[in-house]
N, C-alpha and C positions, 0 to 999 in steps of 0.2 A: 504493499499500499503506500503510495507516494503521499508525503507530508503535505504536499501542495494541494492534493485532490482528495484528501481522505474525507471531508463531508460529502463529496460527490460520489465516492465509492461507498460509502456506508448507505446513502440514498438509493443508488441504484441497485445494490445487493438486496435491500429490503424491499424495494419496488418489485423485483423481477421475482423474488421468492414469493411474494404475498400474492401477486398477481396469478402465478403460475398455480398456486395452491388453491385460489379462488376459483379459477376456470376449472380446475380438476374436480373440486368438489361439486360445482354445478353441473358438470357433465354427468357425474355418477349419481346424481339426484339428492345429495345431502345438503345442499344448500340452495333454498328457494330464494326468489328474487326479493320477497318481502323481508328475508332475514338479512339479504346483502345490503338493502336500504336501511334497515334498522342499524346494522354494523356501521354504515357510514355516519349515521346521526351520534351514535356513541363515540366513533374515532374523533369527532367534532369536538365533543366535550374533553376528552383526553388531550387533544392538542391544544385548547384554550389553557387547560391546567399545565400543560408541559412548558408553556411560554416563560415560565418562571424557572425552569429546571435547567436551562442553558441550550446553547444551539445544537448540541448532539441528540438530545432528547427531542427537540422541536423537529429536528431534520427526520429523524426516525418516524415520528408521528405523522410528518407532511407525507413521507414515503407511503405509509400504511394507508392513509387517506387517498392519495392519488391513485395507488394500485386498485382500491376498493371501487374509486368513481371509474377507472378506466375498464375495470372488469364488467361493471354495470353497463357502460356504454357499449362494450363489446358484446356481451350476453344480447342486449335490446336490439342491437344491429342486426344479429343472426336469428333473431325470432322472426 
């Protein structure tokens, strides 16, 4: 991990792993759209709380939310 890009590296690794897991769960039928939408709302609350915990935690939460939102858009486009 490069010291100059560590925040981007953390964001990318969390985003990719979360997105892949969400899509896999949806395809296997264990993640309905309503639960995915609920998860997004819950993640926004966590993001708000993380704003006081430093940039790494905020970056982690942002990546998680972005992955959830992208997965939701991807799934809706496929329907």
